[in-house]
N, C-alpha and C positions, 0 to 999 in steps of 0.2 A: 236929101235929108234922112231918108230912111236908112241909107247906107251908113251914114255917120252914126246913127243910133245903134246899128248892128255892131259897129266897130267898138263902141264903148264897153258893152258888156264883155266882149272878148278880151279886151285889154284889162278890164277889171278882174276877169277870171285869172289871167296870167299873173297879175299882181298878187291876187290872193294865194295862187299856187306858190309863188316865191316867198310870200310871207309865211306860209305854213312850213316851207322847207327850212327857212332860216330859223323859225321858231323851234322846229324839231332839232336842228343842228345845235342851237343855243341850249336847249334843255339837255341834250345829250352831253354837251360840253360841260355843263354845270354838274351833271351826274358824275361824269368821269373825273372832274376836278375834285368833287366831294369825296369820291372813292379814293383818289390819290392822297388827299389831305388826311382822310381817316386812317389809311394804311400807315402813312408817315407818323401820325400821332401815336398809333398803337405801337409802332416800332420804337418810337422815342420813349414812350412810357415804359415799355419792357426793358429798354436799355438803362433807363434811369432808376428803375426799381430793382434791377439785377445787382446783387451784392456778391462780389467775389468772396469765396470762402477763404478766410485768413489762413495763411500757412501756419502749421503747428510749429512752435519753437522746438528746435532740435537741441538736445542736451550737448554741452560742450564736451570735447574729449577730456579724459582724465588729466592729461598733461596741461590743458589750458585752465582748468579750474583748480588745479592743485597749487597750494602755496607752501613754501618751506616753513617748517615748524621752528619756532624760536628755541634755541639751545638753552639748556640749563648751565649753570656755572660749573666748571671743572674742580673748583675748590670751595671750601666753606668760607674761609676768611679771604676776602678779596682785597689785595693790595697790589695794584698794577705798577710794576717797576720798569717795564720795557714795552714800548708801543710798536705797532707794525710800521715799517718804513725805514728810512735812512737813519742810521745810528752809529755810535762809536763803540766798538767792542773793546772793553777794558782789558780783557784777558789776552787777546791777540794783538792789540794795539793798532787797529786800523778802522777806518770808516767803511761801512758796507750797508747792505740791505737786511733788515731784520724781518724774516718771513712770518713771524708769529707775534705773540705778546707774552710777556713774562709776569707771573704772579709770585710775589714773595711768599714763602711759606716755611714753616719749620720742618726739619727733617722728620719724616714719618707722617706728615699731614696726609690725609686721604685725598685721592684723586678720583674723580667720577667721570663716567662716560656722559657726554653732553646730549646724545641722541641715540635712539635705537640703531643697532647696526651689527656688523660682523667684523671680528678682529681680523685684519688683513695680515698683520705681522707683529711679532715681538722681537725687536732687533737689539742685540746686546754687544755686537762686535765693534761698534764705532766708538773709539775712545774720545772723540771730540763731542759727541752728542749724548754720551751715556746710554742708558737703556731707552729705547724709543718704541712706543706702541702706536700703531696706525689702525684706525677703525674706519671701515667703509660703510657709509650710510645710504648708499644707493643714489641714483641720478647724478653720478659724477661728484658727489660731495663726500669728502673724507676729513677726518681730524687726526692730528698727531700730538702725542704727549711725550715730552722729552725730559731727561734728568729725573727719571722715576725708577722705582723698583716695582715690577709687575706683581699683581696679586698671585698668590700661590695657585698653580695649575692653569693660569691663563695662557692660552696658546692661539695660534692662527686657526681660524675657522670657527671659533667660539662665537655664539650669538650673545650680544650684550644689550642691556636695556638702558634707557635714559635714566640717569641718576644712580646707576650701579657702580659700586667701587671697583676700579680696575687696577689701581696702583697706589703707591705712597711716594711722597717726595723723597728723593735720594740725597746723599751727601753731595755738596758742590763738586763738579768735575767738568772736564772737557773744555769746550770753546767758550763757555760762559762761567768758568770757575770763579772769577773775581766778583761775580754778581751775587754770590752767596747762594744758599739753598733756595730753589725756586722751581716752579713748573713752567717750562716753555711749551706754549700751546699754539698750534697752527690749524688753519682751515684752508683746504684746497678745493677748488671747483674746476672740474674738467682738467685736472693736472696743474692748474696755476694757483699760486698762493694768493689768497685774498685776505682783507683785513677782518680778523675775528670780531672786531667791534660791531660789524654789520650783522652779526648773528647772535652775539651774547647780550644778555640784559644788563649791561654794565651800568646803565643809568639808574637801575633799581637798587644798586648797592651803595 
């Protein structure tokens, strides 16, 4: 009996030892878990409150923001007698493509430059087109004025302004003789003829 009594305290002591061990392990585990959770929460808060600095808007290059200016009219009295496109040429007696537009005008009516530019040429040797003035406006845009008499002293290389008088309407001649006195006006972009109606304020007249 005495031996059994001695065994019980020893067993109890072993159980207490295990209990303390598991208690310590449990407490340590709780502390470690708390530390992990706290660290994760701090990281989460930092990431949620971090705001990326917005990128500053970069200005667009000049060629992307630039828009082509509306041209002014090349004559004061606007009477459109020939449109851009397929047409019948009364003088030559055939159907073809009309590269510009025609404005009926009296002989001597003033002709104006439609945009700022530089006179590229004043050509007078073509009997079919009469005197022809070509103005370069930059960026591949040019305008042509036919069946005119150039203003005195106007020559290639001259800088001209929008609305500046550059010529007067001449007597009917050349390939559009039967159309009467008029200004033949063309617009070219990168060397190709385009409809002047897309540049001129024809709807305002």
